[in-house]
C-alpha positions as CSV (number, residue, x, y, z in Angstrom):
1,M,96.1,88.5,96.4
2,K,97.7,85.5,98.1
3,K,101.4,85.9,97.7
4,I,103.3,83.1,96.1
5,L,106.5,82.7,98.1
6,L,108.9,79.8,99.1
7,G,108.0,80.2,102.7
8,S,108.5,82.3,105.8
9,F,112.2,82.3,106.1
10,L,113.6,82.2,109.6
11,M,117.1,83.4,110.4
12,I,118.9,80.9,112.4
13,I,122.0,78.8,111.5
14,A,122.1,75.1,112.4
15,V,124.8,72.5,112.3
16,F,125.2,68.8,111.6
17,A,128.2,66.9,112.8
18,S,129.8,64.3,110.5
19,G,133.1,62.8,109.9
20,Q,133.8,63.8,106.3
21,T,137.3,64.7,105.2
22,D,136.7,66.2,101.8
23,W,134.3,68.9,102.9
24,H,136.7,71.5,101.2
25,R,135.0,70.6,97.9
26,V,131.7,72.1,99.0
27,T,132.7,74.8,101.5
28,G,132.2,78.4,100.2
29,Q,129.3,80.4,98.7
30,W,127.0,79.1,96.1
31,L,124.2,80.9,94.1
32,G,121.6,79.8,91.6
33,M,118.2,80.7,90.1
34,L,115.1,78.7,91.2
35,N,112.4,78.9,88.4
36,L,109.0,78.5,90.1
37,G,107.1,79.2,87.0
38,M,105.2,82.2,88.3
39,A,108.3,83.6,89.9
40,K,112.1,83.2,89.8
41,L,114.2,83.3,92.9
42,N,117.8,83.6,93.6
43,I,118.8,80.9,96.1
44,G,122.1,81.1,97.9
45,L,124.0,78.5,100.0
46,I,126.9,79.1,102.3
47,V,128.8,76.0,103.5
48,S,131.5,76.1,106.1
49,D,133.8,73.6,107.9
50,S,134.4,74.6,111.6
51,S,135.9,72.3,114.2
52,G,134.8,69.2,112.7
53,T,131.3,70.2,111.9
54,L,129.8,71.0,108.5
55,K,127.6,74.1,108.7
56,A,125.3,75.5,106.1
57,T,123.1,78.5,105.7
58,L,120.4,79.0,103.0
59,L,119.7,82.4,101.6
60,S,116.9,83.9,99.5
61,P,118.3,87.4,98.6
62,D,115.2,88.4,96.6
63,Q,113.0,87.9,99.6
64,G,115.4,89.6,102.0
65,A,116.1,86.4,103.9
66,M,119.8,86.1,104.3
67,N,120.2,83.6,107.1
68,I,117.7,80.7,106.8
69,R,118.0,77.8,109.2
70,V,119.5,74.5,108.1
71,D,118.9,71.5,110.3
72,S,121.3,69.2,108.6
73,A,124.1,69.3,106.0
74,L,125.8,66.1,104.8
75,F,128.4,65.6,102.0
76,A,128.9,62.0,100.8
77,N,129.4,60.3,97.5
78,N,130.0,63.6,95.7
79,T,126.5,64.8,96.8
80,L,125.6,67.6,99.2
81,K,122.3,67.4,101.0
82,V,120.9,70.2,103.1
83,V,117.7,70.1,105.0
84,S,115.7,73.0,106.4
85,K,112.8,71.9,108.5
86,E,111.7,75.5,109.1
87,I,110.8,76.0,105.5
88,S,110.2,72.2,104.8
89,A,112.8,72.4,102.1
90,V,115.6,70.1,100.8
91,F,118.5,70.8,98.4
92,E,120.4,67.8,97.1
93,G,123.0,68.3,94.5
94,K,126.0,66.6,93.0
95,I,129.3,68.4,92.8
96,N,131.3,68.3,89.5
97,D,135.0,67.4,89.1
98,R,136.0,71.1,89.1
99,N,134.2,71.7,92.4
100,D,132.6,74.8,91.0
101,S,128.9,73.7,90.5
102,L,126.3,71.7,92.3
103,I,123.5,70.3,90.1
104,G,120.4,68.8,91.6
105,Y,116.9,69.6,92.9
106,F,115.3,71.9,95.4
107,S,112.2,70.4,97.0
108,Q,109.5,72.3,98.9
109,G,106.1,70.7,98.3
110,R,107.2,70.5,94.6
111,K,110.5,69.4,93.2
112,F,112.4,72.0,91.1
113,P,115.8,71.6,89.2
114,L,118.4,73.9,90.7
115,L,122.0,74.6,89.6
116,L,124.3,76.2,92.1
117,G,127.5,77.9,91.0
118,R,130.4,78.8,93.2
119,V,130.6,82.6,93.7
120,E,132.8,85.1,95.6
121,K,129.8,87.0,96.9
122,I,126.1,86.6,97.2
123,P,124.4,89.9,96.2
124,G,122.0,91.5,98.5
125,L,118.9,93.6,97.6
126,T,118.9,97.1,96.1
127,R,115.8,99.0,97.2
128,P,116.7,102.7,96.6
129,Q,113.3,104.1,97.9
130,E,113.7,102.8,101.4
131,P,114.2,105.7,103.9
132,Q,117.1,105.6,106.1
133,R,117.2,106.9,109.7
134,P,117.5,109.4,111.2
135,Y,114.1,110.5,109.9
136,T,113.0,114.2,109.6
137,Y,109.8,113.3,111.5
138,L,108.6,111.6,114.7
139,E,108.5,107.8,114.9
140,E,106.7,106.0,117.8
141,E,106.2,102.4,118.6
142,V,102.6,101.9,119.7
143,T,100.3,99.1,120.9
144,F,96.5,99.4,120.7
145,M,93.7,97.0,121.6
146,N,91.0,95.3,119.4
147,E,88.6,95.1,122.3
148,K,86.2,93.0,120.3
149,A,88.8,90.3,119.7
150,G,90.6,90.9,122.9
151,I,94.0,91.2,121.2
152,A,96.8,93.7,121.2
153,L,98.1,94.9,118.0
154,S,101.6,96.5,117.6
155,G,102.5,99.2,115.0
156,T,104.4,102.3,114.2
157,L,102.9,105.8,114.3
158,T,104.8,108.5,112.4
159,L,103.9,112.2,112.7
160,P,105.4,115.4,111.3
161,S,108.0,116.9,113.6
162,S,106.1,120.2,113.9
163,G,102.6,121.4,113.9
164,S,99.4,119.9,115.2
165,N,95.9,118.7,114.4
166,F,97.2,116.4,111.6
167,A,95.2,114.5,109.1
168,A,96.0,110.9,109.5
169,V,95.7,107.5,107.8
170,V,95.6,103.9,108.8
171,L,97.5,101.5,106.4
172,V,95.9,98.2,105.9
173,T,97.9,95.4,104.2
174,G,96.9,92.9,101.6
175,S,96.1,89.1,102.1
176,G,98.5,86.8,103.9
177,P,100.3,87.5,107.2
178,Q,102.3,90.7,106.9
179,N,104.2,93.0,109.0
180,R,103.6,96.7,109.4
181,D,105.7,97.5,106.4
182,E,103.7,95.0,104.3
183,E,107.1,93.4,103.6
184,L,107.2,91.0,100.5
185,L,109.8,89.9,98.1
186,G,112.3,92.3,99.7
187,H,110.1,95.3,99.3
188,K,108.6,97.4,102.1
189,P,105.7,99.2,100.4
190,F,104.2,100.6,103.5
191,L,107.5,101.9,104.9
192,V,107.9,103.9,101.7
193,I,104.3,105.1,101.7
194,A,104.4,106.1,105.4
195,D,107.7,107.9,104.9
196,Y,106.3,110.0,101.9
197,L,103.0,110.9,103.5
198,T,104.5,111.9,106.9
199,R,107.1,114.1,105.1
200,N,104.1,115.8,103.6
201,G,102.3,116.6,106.8
202,I,100.1,113.5,107.2
203,A,100.4,111.3,110.2
204,V,100.4,107.5,109.5
205,L,99.7,104.4,111.5
206,R,100.8,101.0,110.2
207,Y,100.6,97.9,112.2
208,D,101.6,94.2,112.1
209,D,98.7,91.8,111.1
210,R,97.3,89.8,114.0
211,G,99.4,86.8,115.0
212,T,102.3,88.3,113.0
213,A,105.5,89.9,114.2
214,K,104.7,91.7,117.4
215,S,100.9,91.7,117.2
216,K,98.9,89.1,119.2
217,G,96.0,86.9,118.1
218,V,95.7,84.1,115.6
219,F,96.0,84.8,111.9
220,A,95.1,81.4,110.6
221,T,91.4,81.4,111.7
222,A,90.7,85.0,110.9
223,T,88.7,86.3,107.9
224,S,88.6,89.7,106.1
225,A,85.8,90.7,108.6
226,D,88.1,90.1,111.5
227,F,90.8,92.1,109.8
228,A,88.4,94.9,109.3
229,D,87.8,95.0,113.1
230,D,91.6,95.3,113.6
231,A,91.8,98.2,111.2
232,E,88.8,99.9,112.8
233,A,90.6,99.5,116.2
234,A,93.6,101.2,114.7
235,M,91.4,104.1,113.6
236,N,89.8,104.4,117.1
237,F,93.3,104.5,118.6
238,L,94.3,107.5,116.4
239,K,91.2,109.3,117.7
240,T,92.6,109.3,121.2
241,D,95.8,111.1,120.1
242,T,95.4,114.9,120.7
243,R,97.9,115.7,118.1
244,I,95.6,114.3,115.4
245,D,92.4,115.8,113.8
246,S,89.9,113.1,114.9
247,K,87.6,114.2,112.2
248,N,90.1,113.8,109.4
249,I,91.2,110.1,109.7
250,G,91.2,108.0,106.7
251,I,92.1,104.4,105.6
252,I,94.4,103.4,102.9
253,G,94.3,99.7,101.9
254,H,96.3,97.7,99.5
255,S,94.7,94.7,97.6
256,E,92.6,92.9,100.2
257,G,93.2,96.0,102.5
258,G,91.3,98.0,99.9
259,L,88.3,95.7,100.4
260,I,88.7,96.2,104.2
261,A,88.7,100.0,103.8
262,Q,85.4,99.7,102.0
263,M,83.9,97.4,104.7
264,I,84.8,99.9,107.4
265,A,83.6,103.0,105.5
266,A,80.2,101.4,104.8
267,R,79.5,100.9,108.5
268,N,81.4,103.8,110.1
269,R,80.5,107.3,109.2
270,E,83.5,108.7,111.1
271,V,85.8,107.5,108.3
272,A,86.9,110.7,106.6
273,F,88.0,109.2,103.4
274,I,89.4,105.9,102.0
275,V,92.0,105.1,99.4
276,T,92.0,101.7,97.7
277,L,95.3,100.8,96.1
278,A,94.4,97.9,93.7
279,G,91.3,97.1,95.9
280,P,88.8,94.6,94.6
281,G,85.5,95.6,93.1
282,L,84.6,92.0,91.9
283,K,83.3,89.1,93.9
284,G,86.1,87.1,95.4
285,E,85.5,84.0,93.3
286,D,85.3,85.8,90.0
287,L,88.5,87.8,91.0
288,L,90.5,84.8,91.8
289,L,89.4,83.0,88.5
290,L,90.3,86.0,86.5
291,Q,93.6,86.5,88.2
292,S,94.7,82.9,87.7
293,E,93.9,83.1,84.0
294,L,95.7,86.4,83.4
295,I,98.9,85.4,85.3
296,A,99.1,82.0,83.6
297,R,98.7,83.7,80.2
298,A,101.5,86.2,81.0
299,D,103.7,83.3,82.0
300,S,103.1,81.6,78.6
301,I,101.1,78.7,80.0
302,P,99.3,76.9,77.1
303,E,95.6,77.9,76.7
304,N,94.4,74.2,77.1
305,E,96.1,74.1,80.5
306,I,94.7,77.4,81.6
307,A,91.2,76.2,80.7
308,A,91.7,72.9,82.6
309,N,93.0,74.8,85.6
310,T,90.1,77.2,85.5
311,K,87.6,74.3,85.3
312,I,89.0,72.5,88.4
313,N,89.2,75.7,90.4
314,K,85.6,76.4,89.7
315,K,84.6,73.0,91.1
316,L,86.9,73.4,94.1
317,Y,85.4,76.9,94.9
318,K,81.8,75.5,94.5
319,I,82.6,72.8,97.0
320,A,84.0,75.4,99.4
321,R,80.9,77.5,99.0
322,V,78.3,74.7,99.3
323,E,79.8,72.2,101.7
324,K,80.1,73.8,105.0
325,D,81.5,70.6,106.9
326,D,85.3,70.7,106.5
327,K,85.6,67.0,106.6
328,K,83.1,66.4,103.9
329,A,84.5,69.3,101.8
330,T,87.9,67.8,102.1
331,E,86.8,64.4,100.9
332,K,85.0,65.8,97.9
333,M,87.9,68.0,97.0
334,R,90.5,65.1,97.3
335,K,88.2,62.9,95.1
336,L,88.1,65.8,92.5
337,I,91.9,66.1,92.5
338,D,92.3,62.3,92.2
339,D,90.1,62.3,89.1
340,Y,92.0,65.3,87.7
341,W,95.4,63.7,88.3
342,K,94.3,60.7,86.2
343,T,93.8,63.0,83.2
344,L,97.3,64.4,83.3
345,S,99.9,63.0,81.0
346,Q,103.4,62.1,82.3
347,E,104.9,64.8,80.0
348,S,102.6,67.5,81.6
349,I,103.5,66.2,85.1
350,K,107.2,66.3,84.4
351,S,107.3,69.6,82.5
352,N,105.2,71.5,85.2
353,H,107.1,69.7,88.0
354,L,103.8,68.6,89.5
355,E,103.5,66.5,92.6
356,K,100.0,65.1,93.6
357,K,100.6,65.7,97.3
358,T,101.0,69.4,96.4
359,L,97.7,69.5,94.8
360,I,96.1,67.8,97.7
361,Q,97.7,70.4,100.1
362,S,95.9,73.0,98.2
363,V,92.6,71.6,99.4
364,Y,93.4,72.6,103.0
365,Q,94.0,76.2,101.8
366,V,90.5,76.3,100.0
367,I,88.7,75.3,103.2
368,T,90.3,77.8,105.6
369,P,87.9,80.4,107.1
370,W,89.6,83.2,105.1
371,F,89.3,81.5,101.8
372,R,85.7,80.5,102.3
373,Y,84.8,84.0,103.4
374,F,86.7,85.7,100.5
375,I,85.3,83.7,97.6
376,A,81.8,84.4,98.7
377,Y,82.3,88.1,99.5
378,N,81.0,90.6,97.1
379,P,82.3,94.2,97.6
380,S,79.1,95.7,95.9
381,A,77.2,95.5,99.1
382,A,79.6,97.7,101.0
383,L,80.3,100.1,98.1
384,K,76.7,100.9,97.8
385,K,76.8,102.3,101.3
386,I,79.9,104.4,101.1
387,Y,79.3,108.3,101.2
388,C,82.7,109.5,102.2
389,P,85.3,110.6,99.6
390,V,86.9,107.7,97.8
391,L,90.2,107.4,95.8
392,A,90.4,104.2,93.8
393,L,93.8,103.6,92.0
394,N,95.2,100.8,90.0
395,G,97.9,99.9,87.5
396,S,97.1,99.0,83.9
397,K,99.3,96.0,84.2
398,D,97.8,94.6,87.4
399,L,97.2,90.9,86.9
400,Q,96.2,90.2,90.4
401,V,93.4,92.7,90.7
402,P,92.9,93.6,87.0
403,S,92.4,97.3,86.7
404,S,89.6,98.0,84.3
405,Q,87.2,95.2,85.7
406,N,87.7,96.2,89.3
407,L,87.8,100.0,88.9
408,N,84.6,99.8,86.7
409,A,82.9,97.7,89.4
410,I,83.9,100.2,92.1
411,E,82.7,103.2,90.2
412,R,79.4,101.5,89.2
413,N,78.5,100.7,92.8
414,L,79.6,104.2,94.1
415,K,77.2,105.7,91.7
416,K,74.5,103.5,93.0
417,A,75.3,104.8,96.5
418,G,74.8,108.3,95.2
419,N,78.3,109.1,96.0
420,S,79.8,111.7,93.7
421,N,82.8,112.5,95.7
422,Y,85.2,109.9,94.3
423,T,88.2,109.8,92.0
424,I,89.0,106.7,89.9
425,K,92.4,106.5,88.2
426,E,94.4,104.0,86.3
427,F,98.1,104.4,86.1
428,A,99.7,103.1,82.9
429,G,102.4,100.5,83.0
430,L,102.1,99.7,86.8
431,N,101.6,96.3,88.3
432,H,99.7,95.1,91.5
433,L,102.6,96.6,93.7
434,F,102.4,99.9,91.7
435,Q,105.8,99.2,90.3
436,H,106.8,100.1,86.7
437,C,107.0,96.8,84.9
438,A,107.2,94.9,81.6
439,T,104.3,92.4,81.8
440,G,102.8,92.7,85.3
441,S,103.4,89.1,86.1
442,P,104.2,88.4,89.7
443,S,107.5,86.8,88.5
444,E,108.8,90.4,88.0
445,Y,108.1,91.7,91.5
446,L,111.4,90.3,92.9
447,H,113.7,91.9,90.3
448,I,112.3,95.4,90.2
449,E,114.3,97.9,92.2
450,E,111.4,100.4,92.5
451,T,109.1,99.7,95.5
452,F,106.2,102.1,94.8
453,S,105.6,104.4,92.0
454,P,106.6,108.1,92.9
455,E,103.8,109.4,90.7
456,V,101.2,107.4,92.7
457,L,102.7,108.5,96.0
458,D,102.4,112.2,94.8
459,F,98.9,111.8,93.4
460,M,97.5,110.0,96.5
461,T,99.2,112.6,98.8
462,Q,97.9,115.7,97.0
463,W,94.4,114.2,96.9
464,I,94.4,113.7,100.7
465,K,95.7,117.2,101.3
466,T,93.4,119.0,99.0
467,F,89.9,117.5,99.1
468,N,89.2,118.7,102.6
469,A,87.8,115.5,104.0
470,G,85.7,115.8,107.0
471,K,85.5,119.6,106.8
């Protein structure tokens, strides 16, 4: 659900002036692998000497961030230190006698060992499914209003180049601030999905989350209910387009977006159909606890540490559910972490690169409006009120929204609604992003070239085209 990234990388180069005379030792291109536990990231560094100024640029090729702002760069006593305030990160490494490696630490909340080696070229990303312009269909930049919230949302509408009265879908992203392409880890799933559907005669509207990219509003204080209002506003916007069949507009949601699709379909009978791509069927708290256990196990975390992590998470979630006052909740959670920290051995702290301040920072995530809402929300209430056609898809190796548990819950509650017009399907060997994978761990997402399974694209498209929604 929540994506585990290094941060939102901004693309600006900054400089730091100094009087060093041996900068040639560190100028050039450097590349190393940062092991975050749940994920591994290639980290690049470009250092240059121009007109008496040492310049540096950080890069995260796996995340598609190739020009990250560095606010200061200093080389002294055989040690290079670069600081990026934009992503709250510091790299400090000592150069060897051959001037071909920098060994040190990358710090961003937690401290991670990082070895950078000198390279001739820093590789970019290979994403073979991304479509390239010119497209064979129409592409329009659009803006629409969520009147309830009083905010303007920006997106892209794609339509087949010929014909009329098109079936249409609204794409709804997963959790976390995302742009209209649902861009993460160098992948653009919604760009790939929109391209495929539109080439097959279906109009698609995808949009930037509120407070993200070109959309207005504030993301930080919004909950799933607010995001549902945004998605419903997108659907209402499509109804005003005369090229679109207003009675055949559906919603496709990925991850939390699948939950949002359910919420809208339960209250709005004009939704022609919904597709949930790894959408939750379990209560939020239960889902997050299960997710955490499965990912940790896939990453070979010892069972005793998994059990300890689950125990403290349950306590944190309970405080978030019961204590409504943010200040009191924070105090209780910080005490809980203080007590937990005392139980940790120095060996465990060192081997897991733990920092107490990082654990404390997690408290402020747990008391956000979104998190409080999500852990308390149970999709069953909405699913029992859905009567439109439903397509629920998942991958067998999804560790974030585990397939069998969530698909079973979705089907069970649709039956309670008396809805027989649904299709539930698990695709073997696919992860949460619908990529073919080895284990399903989020640590693999970065390094898989495939963005979205072709067989899922085809299955979803044929379902939309053949079931005659709204007819």
